[in-house]
N, C-alpha and C positions, 0 to 999 in steps of 0.2 A: 600271266598267273598273278593272282592277288597276293599281297604279303600276308603272313600269318598274323592273326589277331591274338590278343592275350589269352583268349580262351581256347585257341586252336591247339593242336598237338604240338608239343615242344615249347609252347609259351609258358606253361606252368613251371617247367623245369628251369627256365631262365629266371623266372621270378624267385623260385626257391634258392637258386644259387646266389642271386643278388642279396636276398635276405640273410643268407648264411655269411656272405662277405661283410655285410653291414654289422652283423652281430659280432663277428671276429674282430672287426675294426673297433667296435665299442669296447670289447673286452680288453683289447690291447691298449686302448686309451686309458681305461681304468687302471690297468696294471702299471702303465707308465706313470700315471699320476700318483699311485701309491708308492712307487719306487722313488719318485722325486720327493714326496713327503717324508719318506724314511731317511733319505739322504740329508734333508734339512734338519730333521730331528737329531740324527746322529751328529751332525756338525754342531748343533746347539749343545748337546750333551758333552761333547769333547771340549768345547770352549767355555762352558759355564764356570762361574767363579769357584764352585766347590771342587771341580776337577783340576783347578790350577793352584790350589793351596800348596804352600811349602810344607815340609815335614813338621816344622815348629807350629805353623798355623793348623795343621791337621790335628796335632795333639790338643791344642786349645779348642778346636772345633768339636772334637769328641766330647769335651766337657759341656760345651754349649748345647749340643744335640741332646745330651743327657738331661740338661735342665729343661729343654723344650718338651721332652717326653714326659717329664714330671709335671710341668706347669701348663703346657699348651702355649700357643703363639701369643694370644692376647695377654695372658698373665705374664709371660716373659717380657713383652714390651712394657707392661706396667711396671714390673720390677726394675727394668732398665731405666725407665724415666725417673724412678725414685732415687737412683744412685748416680746417674750421669746426666749432664746437661747437653742436650742435642742441639746443634746449630746447623744451618744450611751453608753450603758452599756458594759464594757469590757467583752470579752468572758471568760467563766470560773469563773465569779464572784459568790461568795457564795450566795445561795438563802436567807440565813438569813440576809445578808447585804441588799438585795433588799426589804426586808419588813420594814426596818427602815424608819420612817416617817420624813425624813429630808426635810424641805421645800425648801432647796436650791439645790436639785438634780432632774434630770429628765432622762427618759429612752426611749423616743419615736423614734426619728429619727436623722439622721445626716444631716439635711437640711443646717446647717451652720457649716463650718469647721474652721472658723477664731478664735474660742475661745474668750477670753476676749478682744483681741486687737480690734476686730470689735466693741465690745460694748463700749470700751473707745473712739474710733474714733467717734462713733455715738453720744456720750454724749458731744463732743466738741461743743461749741457754734459757729455757723456760722453767720457772719454779715448779717443782713437783714432777718434772719430766726429765728423762735422761738426755744428755746433750747429744744432738744430732750432728753428724759430720757434714761439712759443706759438700755440695755437689761439685764434681769435676767434669771437664769436657771429655766426651767419649773419644778415645784414641782411634786413629784410622785403622789400626790393627784389629781392634774389636769391631769396628764398623764394617770392615771387609768380611768378618766372620758372619755378622748378621745378614749382610747382602748375600753371602753364599748360602746361608740357611734358607733365606726367603726364596732364592732361585731353585734350590734343591727341592723344597716343599712344593713349589709350583709344578716341576716336572713329575714329582712323585704322585701328586694328586691327579694330574692328567692321566698318568698310567693307571691308577686305580679306577678312575672313571671309565677308562677304556675297558678294563676288565669287567666292571659292573654292567656296562651297557651291552657288551658282547661276550657274555660268559661262556658260550658254547662255540665261539668262533675259533678255529684253529690258529695258532700263532705262526704266521708266515714270515715274520721279520728275520733279518739276517743274524748271524752269530755275533757280528760286531755290535749291532744295536743291543742285543741281550747282554753282551759283556758290559756295555756302558750302563745299562739299567741295573745290572748286578752291582756295579761299583757305586751307583747312586743309592741303592738300598743299603749297601754296606756303610756308606757315610752316615746315613740316617738311622743306623742301628736297627734295621728291619731285616732280621735274619731269615724269616720265612720267605719274604719277597726276594731276597738276595739268593737264597738257595734255588728258588724257582727260575730266576733269570739265568744263573750259571748253569743249571741243568739244561735249559733250553739252548744256551750257547753251546754246550757240549754236544747236544743232539744235531747241531748244524755244522760243526767244524771241530777239528782237533786243536783245542786251545789249552796249552799248559797253564796259563794264568787262571782260567776258569777252574781247572782241576785243583790248583793250589788253593784257591779261595774256598772251594768246597771242602777240601781237606781240613782247612782251618776251622770252618763252620762245624764240621762233624767232630773234630777233636775237642772244641770248646764244649760241645754237648755230650761228650763222653760216648760217642757212637763209634766204637772201635772198628767194627766190621766195615761200616761205610767209609771211614777215614782210610783204612788200609786198601779198600777198593779204589779210592782215588789215587793212592800211591801206586797201585798196580797200573792204573790208567796212565800215569806219568811215565812209568817204566815202558809201557807200550809205545808212548809217543817218542820217548828218547831212544828206544832200541826196538824198532818194529820188527827186525829180522833176527832177534836173538832166539836161539834154540838150544835144546839139551846138549848138542854136540859142541857148543862153545864153552870150553872150560873157563875161560876168562873173557867174558863178553866185552869188557871195556879196555882190554889190554892194548888194542890198536890205537885208541885215542888217549892213552896215558892215564886212565883211571876214570872213576865215576864223575859225572858232572857235579860241580860244587852245589848248584841249586837243588839237585835231586838228592844228593847225600845229606844236605842240610835238612830237607823236608823229612827224610827218613829218620834222621837223628832226633828231630823235634818230636816226631810221632812216638819213637821208642821211649824218649824221656817222659812223655805224657802217660803212656800206658804200660811201660815195661816190655822188654824184649819177648818174654814168654807170652804175654797177652797179644802182642802183635803177631807172633807166629800162630797162635790159636785163631786169631781173626782171619789170617791168611788162609787157613784151612777151611773157612766157611765162605770163601768167595764164590760168587755165582759162576755158572758155566761160561758166561761171556768173557771171564777173566782167565780162562784156562791157558790161552796162548801166551800170557805174560806172567804166569806164575813162576816160570824158571828165572826170568829176569828179576822178579821181585825177591825170590829166594836168594839169588846171588847178591842183591843189594843188601838184604838183611844180614847175610853172612859177612859181607864186607864191613858193615856197621858193627857187628859183634867182634870182628877181628880188630877193629879200631878202638874197642873198649867202650862202645856206646851200648849200655845195657839197661839204663833207666832204673837201676837198683837203688839209687839215691833219691828217688822221687819223694 
């Protein structure tokens, strides 16, 4: 008996099966490459200079971001060059020396090559003009802030380009990546993008941090109902099994969690206790299961004297 040829009965089925297997393999390869790219991006966002700033640096960084939003990047660099003298770090300099917090050293660029002579000339008083202060070296503290801003702007611009190129593409990224992107947008004072990222993070996982960030965003915008809804979500995360039969839902663990009670107290002080109760009555049906826990939290806050009447 002769073997079956490709066109014989049964040969077409084998070819279709092989094609399906190849297509599945290609899809798996694309998914694996996308997962690897997401892991690399997540690692980069977690270790970028902006994510590693200290609390003191974050306060100064907020001012720098505000200046960038007013002036733009090019004008901000121009203004910096008019105030500070920028010098390069010599090649081969020991890393330990770079970590010294000397306020009279900087490391960003070589925009000016005239050293202190230009600074001395600039400080000379010119007849008919006000006296100009001499330039000083940019400190490493400020230099780190500019590096963080440059890095954050790069990540943010890549994100926006991705949105513009694929506007209808569903967002398949993980909750961890959207959490990092929300933090990035928060640092850059982009509240719209921050809200989008935190909402997408919420849609993928139960993340108290994302809910706290959204609560803060809505509170600043005076959106009481949305802010109270996020407080209800936090109650659901912290007490998923609380029901009407639990007279004191937190008695077993010694009281309300401090972070949750603090969030409720800040919200009450922002809107007043009566406004918060009114907003709680307008919650969507999805929050019905956590309304009891929310009511108990607000009652505990009222018993503690947190009413917001002194706003």
